[in-house]
C-alpha positions in Angstrom: -57.3 7.4 2.7 -54.3 5.4 3.5 -52.1 7.1 1.1 -53.4 10.4 2.6 -52.7 9.2 5.9 -49.1 8.2 5.1 -48.8 11.6 3.6 -49.9 13.1 6.8 -47.6 11.3 8.9 -44.6 12.0 6.6 -45.3 15.6 6.7 -45.7 15.5 10.9 -42.3 13.5 11.0 -40.5 16.2 8.9 -42.0 19.0 11.0 -40.8 17.1 14.0 -37.3 16.4 12.6 -36.9 20.0 11.4 -38.0 21.3 14.9 -35.3 18.9 16.5 -32.7 20.1 14.1 -33.5 23.8 14.9 -33.1 23.0 18.7 -29.9 20.9 18.5 -28.2 22.2 15.4 -24.9 21.2 16.5 -25.6 17.5 17.5 -27.9 16.9 14.4 -25.3 18.5 12.0 -22.1 16.5 13.4 -24.6 13.3 13.4 -25.1 13.8 9.6 -21.6 15.1 8.9 -20.1 12.0 10.7 -22.3 9.5 8.7 -21.3 11.4 5.4 -17.6 11.0 6.3 -17.9 7.6 7.4 -19.6 6.5 3.6 -16.8 8.5 2.1 -14.1 6.6 3.8 -16.1 3.3 3.3 -16.2 4.1 -0.5 -12.4 4.7 -0.8 -11.7 1.7 1.2 -14.0 -0.4 -1.0 -12.2 1.0 -4.2 -8.6 0.4 -2.8 -9.7 -3.2 -1.6 -11.2 -3.8 -5.2 -7.8 -2.5 -6.5 -5.7 -5.0 -4.8 -8.3 -8.0 -5.1 -8.7 -7.6 -8.8 -4.8 -7.3 -9.6 -4.5 -8.8 -13.0 -8.1 -9.9 -13.3 -8.6 -7.4 -16.2 -7.1 -9.8 -18.9 -10.0 -11.7 -20.6 -7.5 -15.1 -20.2 -6.5 -14.2 -16.5 -8.5 -17.5 -15.1 -6.4 -19.5 -17.8 -3.0 -17.9 -17.1 -0.3 -19.6 -15.0 3.1 -18.9 -13.7 5.6 -21.8 -13.9 7.3 -22.2 -10.5 9.6 -24.6 -9.1 9.5 -26.2 -5.7 12.8 -24.1 -4.7 12.0 -21.3 -2.1 12.4 -17.7 -2.9 13.1 -15.8 -6.2 15.0 -19.2 -7.4 11.5 -20.9 -7.5 10.4 -18.1 -9.9 13.1 -17.7 -12.5 14.4 -20.1 -14.8 16.9 -20.7 -17.5 15.8 -20.3 -21.2 16.4 -23.9 -22.0 14.1 -25.0 -19.1 11.2 -22.4 -20.0 11.3 -23.9 -23.5 11.1 -27.5 -22.1 8.2 -26.6 -20.2 6.5 -24.7 -23.2 6.9 -28.0 -25.5 5.6 -30.2 -22.6 1.8 -30.3 -23.3 -0.9 -29.9 -25.7 -2.9 -28.1 -23.1 -0.6 -25.1 -23.4 -2.1 -22.9 -26.1 0.5 -20.1 -26.0 3.2 -19.4 -23.6 6.0 -16.8 -23.1 9.0 -15.9 -21.2 9.8 -12.5 -19.8 13.1 -11.0 -18.8 12.0 -9.2 -15.6 15.7 -7.9 -14.7 15.8 -5.2 -17.6 16.2 -1.9 -16.2 15.0 1.4 -17.7 16.6 1.6 -21.1 17.9 5.0 -22.6 15.9 5.5 -25.9 15.8 8.4 -28.2 13.7 9.5 -31.2 14.7 12.4 -33.8 12.2 15.2 -34.6 13.4 17.9 -37.2 16.8 16.6 -36.7 17.0 17.1 -32.8 17.5 14.1 -30.7 14.8 13.6 -27.8 15.9 11.2 -24.9 13.6 9.2 -22.9 14.1 6.3 -20.3 11.4 3.5 -20.1 11.7 0.1 -18.9 12.2 -2.4 -21.6 10.7 -6.2 -21.7 12.1 -8.8 -24.1 9.7 -11.9 -24.2 8.2 -14.3 -26.8 6.0 -13.0 -29.6 3.0 -15.0 -28.1 3.0 -12.7 -25.2 -0.1 -10.8 -26.9 -2.2 -14.3 -27.0 -1.4 -14.9 -23.3 -2.3 -11.4 -22.1 -4.7 -8.7 -23.4 -2.9 -5.9 -25.0 -5.9 -3.8 -26.1 -4.2 -2.3 -29.4 -5.2 1.2 -30.6 -2.7 1.1 -33.5 -0.7 -1.7 -35.4 -1.4 -5.5 -35.0 -1.0 -7.8 -32.0 1.4 -10.2 -34.1 3.9 -7.5 -34.8 6.5 -9.1 -32.4 7.0 -11.9 -34.9 9.2 -9.1 -36.5 12.3 -9.0 -34.2 12.7 -5.3 -35.1 9.1 -4.4 -34.1 8.2 -3.1 -30.8 5.1 -2.5 -28.8 4.6 0.6 -26.9 2.1 2.0 -24.4 -0.3 4.7 -25.6 0.8 7.1 -23.1 4.3 6.8 -24.5 3.2 7.3 -27.9 1.5 10.4 -27.1 4.4 11.8 -25.5 6.6 11.1 -28.3 4.7 11.7 -31.1 1.4 13.6 -30.0 -1.4 13.0 -32.2 0.5 11.5 -35.1 0.4 8.0 -36.0 3.1 6.0 -34.0 3.2 2.7 -35.8 6.0 2.7 -38.3 8.2 5.4 -36.3 11.7 4.8 -35.4 12.8 4.4 -31.8 16.8 4.3 -31.3 18.2 2.4 -28.2 21.2 4.4 -26.8 22.3 1.5 -24.9 22.4 -2.5 -25.1 19.1 -4.3 -24.2 20.0 -7.5 -22.6 18.9 -10.6 -24.5 18.4 -8.5 -27.7 20.5 -7.2 -30.4 19.8 -4.2 -32.6 19.7 -0.6 -31.9 16.9 0.6 -34.1 13.4 -0.3 -33.7 10.3 0.2 -35.4 6.9 0.8 -33.7 4.6 -2.2 -34.6 1.9 -1.4 -32.2 0.4 0.9 -29.7 -1.5 -0.7 -26.8 -3.8 1.0 -24.2 -2.0 1.4 -21.0 -2.6 -1.5 -18.3 -4.2 -0.6 -15.4 -1.8 -0.1 -12.3 -2.7 -3.1 -10.6 -0.8 -5.6 -13.2 2.1 -7.5 -13.2 2.6 -6.5 -16.8 4.2 -2.8 -16.8 3.5 -0.2 -19.3 6.9 -1.1 -20.9 8.6 -1.3 -24.5 7.9 -4.9 -25.4 10.2 -6.6 -27.9 11.1 -10.1 -29.0 14.0 -11.9 -27.5 16.5 -13.1 -29.9 15.4 -16.4 -31.1 18.5 -18.0 -30.2 19.6 -16.1 -27.1 20.4 -18.7 -24.3 18.5 -21.2 -25.9 20.6 -24.0 -24.9 21.6 -22.4 -21.3 20.5 -24.6 -18.6 22.3 -22.8 -15.7 21.5 -19.0 -15.9 18.2 -18.4 -14.3 16.8 -15.0 -15.4 13.3 -15.5 -16.8 9.9 -15.8 -15.9 7.4 -18.0 -17.8 3.7 -17.7 -18.2 1.5 -20.2 -19.8 -2.1 -20.1 -21.3 -3.9 -23.3 -20.7 -7.0 -24.5 -22.6 -8.7 -24.6 -19.4 -8.1 -24.1 -15.5 -8.8 -27.7 -15.1 -5.6 -28.5 -17.2 -3.1 -27.2 -14.7 -3.0 -30.3 -12.7 -2.4 -32.4 -15.7 0.1 -30.4 -17.1 2.2 -30.4 -13.8 1.8 -34.2 -13.1 2.9 -35.0 -16.8 5.9 -32.6 -16.6 7.2 -33.9 -13.2 6.8 -37.4 -14.1 8.8 -37.3 -17.6 11.3 -34.2 -17.1 14.9 -34.9 -15.8 15.5 -32.6 -13.4 18.9 -33.3 -13.0 19.3 -30.9 -16.2 18.8 -27.9 -13.7 19.5 -29.5 -10.4 22.9 -27.7 -9.8 22.2 -27.6 -6.3 21.0 -31.2 -6.0 18.0 -30.3 -4.3 15.6 -33.2 -3.4 12.1 -33.5 -4.8 12.2 -30.9 -7.2 9.0 -30.2 -9.1 7.1 -27.8 -11.2 4.2 -26.1 -9.9 1.8 -23.6 -11.8 0.6 -20.6 -9.8 -2.5 -18.8 -11.1 -2.2 -15.3 -12.6 -4.9 -14.1 -10.0 -2.9 -15.6 -7.1 0.2 -14.0 -7.8 -0.2 -10.7 -5.9 -1.3 -12.1 -2.5 1.4 -14.4 -2.4 3.5 -11.4 -1.2 6.8 -12.8 -2.5 9.1 -10.4 -0.7 12.4 -12.0 -1.7 11.2 -11.5 -5.4 9.7 -8.0 -5.0 12.0 -6.5 -7.6 10.6 -8.6 -10.4 7.0 -9.5 -8.9 4.2 -7.0 -7.5 2.8 -8.3 -4.3 0.9 -7.2 -1.5 -0.4 -8.5 1.9 -4.0 -10.2 2.1 -3.8 -9.6 6.0 -3.3 -5.8 5.3 -5.9 -5.8 2.9 -8.5 -7.5 5.2 -7.3 -5.1 7.8 -8.3 -2.2 5.5 -11.7 -3.5 4.6 -12.4 -4.1 8.3 -11.4 -0.7 9.4 -13.9 0.6 6.6 -16.8 -1.7 8.3 -15.7 -0.7 11.7 -16.2 3.1 10.6 -19.5 2.4 9.1 -20.7 0.5 12.2 -19.4 3.4 14.6 -21.5 6.1 12.3 -24.3 3.5 12.4 -24.1 3.4 16.3 -24.1 7.1 16.5 -27.1 7.4 14.3 -28.9 4.9 16.4 -27.9 6.5 19.8 -29.0 10.0 18.2 -32.4 8.5 17.2 -32.9 6.6 20.4 -32.0 9.8 22.3 -34.8 11.5 20.4 -37.3 9.2 21.8 -38.4 11.5 24.8 -39.1 14.3 22.4 -41.0 12.4 19.8 -43.1 9.9 22.0 -45.7 12.4 22.8 -46.2 13.3 19.3 -46.1 9.7 18.1 -48.6 8.6 20.7 -51.0 11.5 20.1 -51.2 9.9 16.4 -51.6 6.6 17.8 -54.6 7.9 19.9 -56.2 9.4 16.9 -56.0 6.1 15.2 -52.4 5.6 13.4 -51.4 1.8 13.6 -48.2 0.9 15.3 -46.6 -0.6 12.0 -47.6 2.6 9.8 -45.8 4.7 12.4 -42.7 2.5 12.3 -42.3 2.2 8.4 -42.6 6.1 8.6 -39.7 6.5 11.0 -37.6 3.8 9.2 -38.4 5.6 6.0 -37.2 8.9 7.6 -34.0 7.0 8.9 -33.1 5.3 5.6 -33.7 8.8 3.8 -31.4 10.4 5.9 -28.6 7.8 5.7 -29.0 7.9 1.8 -28.6 11.6 1.8 -25.5 11.2 4.1 -24.2 8.6 1.4 -24.7 11.3 -1.4 -22.8 13.8 0.6 -20.2 11.2 1.0 -19.8 10.6 -2.5 -19.3 14.4 -3.0 -16.6 14.4 -0.3 -14.5 11.7 -2.2 -15.0 13.4 -5.7 -13.8 16.8 -4.4 -10.9 15.3 -2.1 -9.7 13.4 -5.2 -9.7 16.4 -7.3 -7.6 17.9 -4.6 -5.0 14.9 -4.6 -5.8 14.0 -0.9 -5.5 10.4 -1.6 -2.2 10.2 -3.4 -0.9 7.6 -0.9 -3.5 5.3 -2.2 -2.8 3.4 -5.4 -6.2 2.9 -6.7 -7.8 5.3 -9.1 -10.5 7.1 -7.0 -12.3 9.1 -9.9 -16.0 8.4 -9.0 -16.7 8.0 -12.4 -14.7 5.1 -13.0 -16.0 3.4 -10.2 -19.6 3.4 -10.2 -20.1 -0.2 -9.1 -18.2 0.6 -5.8 -20.6 3.5 -5.5 -23.8 1.4 -6.1 -22.2 -0.8 -3.5 -21.9 1.7 -0.8 -25.2 3.3 -1.8 -26.8 -0.2 -1.1 -25.0 -0.3 2.1 -26.0 3.0 3.0 -30.0 1.7 2.8 -29.1 -1.3 5.0 -27.3 1.3 7.5 -30.4 3.4 7.6 -32.5 0.5 8.0 -30.4 -1.1 10.5 -29.7 2.1 12.6 -33.4 3.2 12.5 -34.9 -0.2 13.4 -34.6 -0.4 17.3 -35.5 3.4 17.7 -38.6 3.0 15.5 -39.7 0.1 17.7 -38.8 1.7 21.0 -40.7 5.1 20.2 -43.7 3.3 19.3 -43.5 0.6 22.1 -45.3 2.6 25.0 -49.0 2.7 25.8 -50.3 6.1 24.6 -51.9 6.9 28.1 -48.4 6.2 29.8 -46.4 8.1 27.0 -48.5 11.2 27.3 -47.5 11.7 31.0 -43.8 11.5 31.2 -40.4 11.0 30.1 -38.6 8.2 28.9 -35.3 9.4 27.5 -33.2 8.1 30.6 -34.9 4.6 31.2 -32.5 2.1 32.4 -32.9 -0.2 29.3 -32.3 2.8 27.0 -29.2 4.0 29.0 -27.7 0.4 29.0 -28.3 0.2 25.2 -26.5 3.4 24.5 -23.8 2.7 26.9 -23.0 -0.5 25.3 -22.9 1.0 21.8 -20.7 3.9 23.0 -18.5 1.4 24.6 -18.1 -0.5 21.2 -16.8 2.7 19.7 -14.3 3.3 22.4 -13.1 -0.2 22.0 -12.3 0.3 18.4 -10.9 3.6 18.9 -8.3 2.3 21.3 -7.4 -0.5 19.1 -7.0 1.6 16.1 -4.8 4.4 17.8 -2.4 1.4 19.3 -2.2 0.0 15.7 -1.6 3.3 14.1 1.2 4.1 16.7 2.9 0.8 16.4 3.0 1.0 12.6 4.4 4.6 13.0 7.1 3.2 15.2 8.0 0.4 13.0 8.3 2.6 10.2 10.5 4.8 12.1 12.6 2.0 13.3 13.1 0.9 9.7 14.2 4.0 8.4 16.5 4.8 11.5 17.9 1.1 11.6 21.8 1.2 10.9 22.4 -0.1 7.6 26.2 -0.2 8.1 26.9 2.4 5.5 27.0 6.3 5.7 23.6 7.5 3.5 23.7 11.2 4.3 24.8 13.7 1.9 24.9 10.9 -0.7 23.3 11.7 -4.3 22.4 8.9 -6.6 22.6 9.3 -10.4 22.1 6.7 -13.0 23.9 7.3 -16.3 23.9 5.2 -19.6 26.3 2.5 -20.5 28.0 4.6 -23.2 28.8 7.3 -20.7 30.3 5.1 -18.3 32.6 3.2 -21.0 33.7 6.2 -23.2 33.3 9.4 -20.8 33.6 8.1 -17.3 36.8 10.2 -16.5 35.4 13.4 -18.2 32.2 12.8 -16.2 33.8 12.4 -12.9 36.4 15.4 -13.6 33.5 17.6 -14.0 31.5 16.4 -11.1 34.7 17.2 -8.8 35.2 20.4 -10.3 32.3 21.6 -7.9 33.7 22.3 -4.6 30.8 20.7 -2.6 31.4 17.1 -4.1 34.0 15.2 -2.1 34.1 12.0 -4.3 32.3 9.8 -6.8 32.1 6.3 -6.9 30.1 3.5 -9.1 28.0 0.5 -8.6 25.7 -1.6 -10.7 22.6 -1.3 -8.3 21.1 1.1 -5.9 22.5 -0.4 -2.7 20.0 -0.6 -0.1 17.0 0.3 -2.5 15.3 -3.1 -3.0 14.8 -6.6 -1.5 17.1 -8.6 -3.8 20.4 -8.4 -5.8 22.0 -10.6 -8.6 22.7 -13.7 -6.6 25.4 -16.2 -7.1 26.6 -19.4 -5.4 29.8 -19.6 -3.4 31.8 -23.0 -3.3 34.2 -23.4 -0.4 35.7 -26.5 1.0 32.4 -28.4 -0.1 30.0 -26.0 1.4 27.9 -23.9 -1.1 26.3 -20.8 -0.1 23.9 -18.3 -2.1 25.1 -14.7 -1.8 24.3 -11.1 -3.2 27.0 -10.1 -5.4 27.4 -6.0 -5.5 29.5 -4.9 -8.6 31.2 -1.7 -7.5 34.2 0.5 -8.3 37.4 0.5 -6.4 36.6 3.5 -4.1 32.8 2.6 -3.3 33.7 1.4 0.1 35.5 4.5 0.8 32.8 6.9 -0.6 29.8 5.2 1.2 31.9 4.8 4.6 32.2 1.2 4.9 34.9 0.1 7.2 37.2 -3.1 6.1 37.2 -5.0 9.4 39.9 -7.5 8.1 42.2 -7.3 5.0 42.5 -4.5 2.6 40.1 -2.2 0.5 40.2 -2.7 -3.1 42.0 -0.3 -5.2 42.4 1.0 -8.9 45.3 -1.5 -9.1 42.7 -4.3 -8.8 40.7 -2.8 -11.5 43.6 -2.4 -14.0 45.1 -6.0 -13.1 41.8 -7.5 -14.6 41.8 -9.9 -11.6 38.5 -10.5 -9.7 38.6 -9.2 -6.4 36.0 -9.8 -3.7 35.4 -8.6 -0.3 32.8 -10.6 1.9 30.7 -9.7 4.9 31.5 -11.0 8.4 28.6 -13.5 7.9 29.9 -15.6 5.2 33.4 -15.5 7.1 31.9 -16.9 10.2 29.8 -19.5 8.3 32.4 -21.1 6.5 35.8 -19.8 8.0 36.6 -18.3 4.5 40.1 -17.0 4.4 41.9 -14.2 2.8 44.0 -14.5 -0.3 43.8 -16.5 -3.6 40.8 -18.8 -3.0 38.7 -21.3 -5.1 35.1 -20.4 -4.5 33.5 -21.9 -7.3 34.5 -19.3 -10.1 36.1 -20.1 -13.4 39.4 -19.2 -11.8 40.9 -18.6 -8.6 39.9 -15.0 -7.3 41.3 -12.8 -4.4 39.4 -12.5 -1.3 41.1 -9.1 -0.3 39.1 -8.7 3.1 35.9 -8.5 5.0 33.5 -6.0 5.8 31.0 -6.0 8.7 27.4 -7.2 8.2 25.4 -4.8 6.4 21.6 -4.3 5.7 21.4 -3.6 2.1 17.7 -4.9 1.9 14.5 -4.0 3.9 13.9 -5.4 7.3 11.2 -7.4 5.9 14.1 -10.1 5.2 16.9 -11.4 7.2 20.4 -10.7 6.9 22.0 -12.0 3.7 25.6 -13.0 2.5 27.1 -10.3 0.7 30.3 -9.8 -1.6 31.5 -6.7 -3.1 33.0 -7.5 -6.5 35.7 -5.4 -8.2 36.4 -6.1 -11.9 36.5 -4.6 -15.2 33.9 -5.6 -17.9 30.8 -4.5 -16.0 28.9 -1.2 -16.6 28.5 0.4 -13.3 25.8 2.9 -14.3 24.9 4.3 -10.7 27.0 7.1 -9.8 27.2 7.9 -5.9 28.0 11.3 -5.2 29.2 12.3 -1.8 28.5 15.6 -0.8 30.6 17.7 1.7 28.9 18.8 4.9 27.2 22.3 4.4 27.1 21.9 0.8 24.2 23.8 -1.1 22.4 20.7 -2.2 20.1 22.7 -5.0 23.6 24.1 -6.2 25.1 20.4 -6.3 22.1 19.0 -8.1 22.1 21.6 -10.8 25.8 21.0 -11.3 25.3 17.2 -11.4 22.5 17.9 -14.1 24.9 20.3 -15.9 27.9 17.8 -16.2 25.7 15.0 -17.6 24.1 17.3 -20.1 27.5 18.4 -21.2 28.2 14.8 -22.4 24.7 13.9 -23.5 22.2 16.7 -23.9 19.4 14.1 -24.5 19.8 11.9 -21.5 16.9 12.4 -18.8 18.8 13.0 -15.5 17.3 11.8 -12.0 18.9 12.6 -8.8 17.9 11.1 -5.8 18.9 10.9 -2.3 18.8 8.0 0.3 15.9 9.3 2.0 13.8 9.0 -1.3 15.3 5.5 -1.6 14.2 4.2 1.9 10.7 5.8 1.3 10.1 3.9 -2.2 11.5 0.8 -0.4 9.1 1.2 2.5 6.2 2.7 0.8 3.6 0.0 1.6 4.4 0.4 5.2 4.1 4.1 4.9 1.1 4.3 3.3 -0.4 1.5 5.3 0.6 3.8 8.4 -1.5 6.8 6.6 -4.2 4.8 6.1 -4.6 3.4 9.6 -3.6 6.9 11.1 -6.4 8.7 9.1 -9.1 6.2 9.6 -8.3 5.8 13.2 -8.7 9.6 13.6 -11.9 9.3 12.0 -12.8 6.7 14.2 -12.1 8.7 17.1 -13.9 11.7 15.9 -16.9 9.6 15.1 -16.9 8.2 18.7 -16.5 11.6 20.3 -19.4 12.7 18.3 -21.4 10.1 19.6 -20.5 11.1 23.1 -21.4 14.6 22.2 -24.7 13.9 20.9 -25.3 11.7 24.0 -24.3 14.2 26.4 -26.5 16.8 24.6 -29.5 14.9 25.5 -28.4 13.4 28.9 -27.9 17.1 30.1 -31.3 18.0 28.5 -33.3 15.4 30.3 -31.2 15.7 33.4 -31.9 19.7 33.9 -34.2 19.2 36.7 -31.9 16.7 38.4 -28.9 19.3 37.9 -31.1 22.1 39.2 -32.1 20.0 42.3 -28.8 19.3 43.1 -27.6 22.7 42.9 -30.5 23.7 45.3 -29.0 21.2 47.7 -25.7 22.6 47.6 -24.0 20.8 44.9 -21.1 22.8 43.0 -20.4 23.1 39.4 -17.4 21.2 40.1 -19.5 18.8 41.7 -21.7 18.1 38.9 -19.0 18.1 36.1 -17.1 15.5 38.3 -20.3 13.2 38.4 -20.7 13.2 34.7 -17.0 12.8 33.8 -16.7 9.9 36.6 -19.4 8.0 34.6 -17.7 8.2 31.0 -14.2 7.6 32.5 -15.6 4.2 33.9 -16.6 3.4 30.5 -13.5 4.4 28.7 -11.5 2.4 31.4 -13.7 -0.6 30.8 -13.4 -0.3 27.2 -9.6 -0.1 27.4 -9.3 -3.5 29.4 -11.0 -5.0 26.6 -9.4 -3.3 23.6 -5.5 -3.4 24.6 -5.3 -7.3 24.4 -7.1 -7.1 21.1 -4.7 -4.4 19.9 -1.7 -6.3 21.1 -2.6 -9.7 19.3 -3.4 -7.7 16.1 0.1 -5.7 16.2 2.1 -8.9 17.1 0.6 -10.8 14.2 1.5 -7.9 12.1 5.1 -7.6 13.3 5.6 -11.1 12.4 5.9 -10.1 8.8 9.4 -8.3 9.5 12.5 -10.0 10.5 13.6 -7.0 12.5 10.9 -5.0 14.7 10.3 -2.5 17.0 9.8 -3.7 20.8 6.0 -3.9 22.2 6.1 -0.8 23.9 3.8 -0.6 27.1 3.5 3.2 26.8 1.8 3.0 23.7 -1.3 1.7 25.0 -0.8 4.4 27.9 -0.8 6.8 25.1 -4.0 5.4 23.6 -5.7 5.0 27.1 -4.8 9.0 27.8 -5.9 10.2 24.3 -9.2 8.7 24.3 -10.1 9.4 28.0 -8.6 13.1 27.6 -10.6 13.9 24.5 -13.8 12.3 26.1 -13.5 14.3 29.3 -12.8 17.3 27.6 -16.1 16.8 25.3 -18.2 15.7 28.5 -16.8 19.0 30.3 -17.6 21.4 27.7 -20.9 20.2 26.8 -22.1 19.7 30.6 -20.8 23.1 31.8 -23.8 25.0 30.3 -26.3 22.8 32.1 -24.3 23.0 35.2 -24.1 26.8 35.2 -27.8 27.2 34.5 -30.3 28.8 37.1 -31.6 26.0 39.1 -35.0 27.8 39.5 -35.4 28.0 35.6 -34.5 24.3 35.1 -36.8 23.1 37.9 -39.5 25.2 36.7 -39.5 24.3 33.1 -39.4 20.5 34.2 
């Protein structure tokens, strides 16, 4: 009997819901659509958050792997000399395995032969110890893990093996290095193993791994170029290893700068990503824990807003459902059974919305709509997050349905059968508070999104001190620079649209760190970035010399090192022009000084900079200045043809500075896209909630509207009354949201040395946007009720 009664109640509820859906198709459809989109957003955010949180955790050894750091700030605390690394590795029996890694190797030009034809490709190379496969998981699909004990063997990722050799066995194939691999001798290497590609959330990249030469830099205590990773026998041993080493090692061997209290510390592999080591960003992957928490917080807020809409929607239905529910109470249904039935209905609707949300993610991922996110958003690869959000959907349905179920069944049957309760003061206050929360979130997100956009624009427009317009950057190989430079340059200049060509060892302005040296002058020591450039580099990049002279071709031929320092160094130590002793092996000529330049991102402060002109360095980045009005596509084709004429197998990549800066500020760009997207979603959900609330308020106030019109109220008067109510709510919410948003943005901007001002008009835009959209929604929805014949509305009531 109980089962039959419950089935009957469910049938009645379903019929009621269908009748409500038929009567209020748009409001009901928007509510379900909003909840579905919210679950889709929450799923995407959870996958991205999990991607960042699980950085490097895929290694089975991850809890026992540590990076060796010293107490020196910045990149110098991460990289060490070979001799120091070996001393650390030998220091304790708790170290099961260890490896050093040379992180400064750029992409190397490799080639293979197929049917006598050379096929060129570029891939990052990493020199390391053979034990790297013991420290980290290299899931091998071909070959053996210990192949690096042979110095002529290499490990390559599966993606590269398939690209080069298709379905053929890659092990045993020969790969030729077309240029020298730093810290490694040899040109021809044999594939000794193929490993399954690492996921993207890894400090280790899908590179070509080869053993560093056994004696390379083995006794060098001065040149710091290597990262060291240790595999300990247990995490508890980390403290013992550090205490023992710090107590017994003679730090004077590496303390070239006489730093006090120098010591070693071990950083867990799983902590590295969230250390956000900006100064070492060219060698270490990092992210902001605060940004990840903000992202997760936005996801939770989106779900909360959608849940609020669901609650408002269900509560607003109360007057339509109270009579039918209390008829069943009169006929003997218990309050508990009715509430369970209503809760089951809410949970079911929430779960259906979740399934629709999963479908949305699946389709949008197929359409590459989430390209700005780093995580793999394939639904089938993230089933644990799908299950997590599915469980959350049940909780949302339960939480959103709890109050309406209790409220609808709380009235005595005799009273409920007589009247309407949709606009009771208690119910109205609750709905107003819930809508207010949505407005607070919307305003705060709009403000945050606008300031992130302003900071991004500020960084991209910031004056670097050199002219990046109309400059193409192309990397060539070392052989081309050493043996074919003049031919390459002449071929380029044969194109009328190319004005001049200069060369450098790095992409200036494209990263947060460059080769760093120490300058000693009159008892003062300063670190500085050394930029190896051709004599005409300053001319091509339009960098003015504010004092002294620019370098020339004669300087290059003389063999004497020539420096041009920036104003920051000159003012710091009163460095003078002419032949100077600055801590080099010989006196060098300080030819002049440039103004201060910004060659790193605005996340870091200004740096000491020196342009260095000397022979003996491979300047493999060509800076090609185009004349104004040049056909860029024709120029790029000519650049490719010029390189192809010298080395047909070399893969050519032509970039411009807008791409360089986009890569430099990629995280800020992606954060802006994420915040903007979900801010828009939050606003849409909030407006959906307002729309639903207005639908039912106008429905239940039809008689009031009719009576007002009978007594002379105009359509404008009625619309003004409705709008005034919601404008007061938006204004109150703005007063709450503005200081919250200001504090959050202010804390985020502290991550930058250079930042956009906190403009007051951003807050005004947020207020006007939310208020304008809300008033437009209220006006459009209320207009129908205000234009209705008052006789009909009064009679129907």
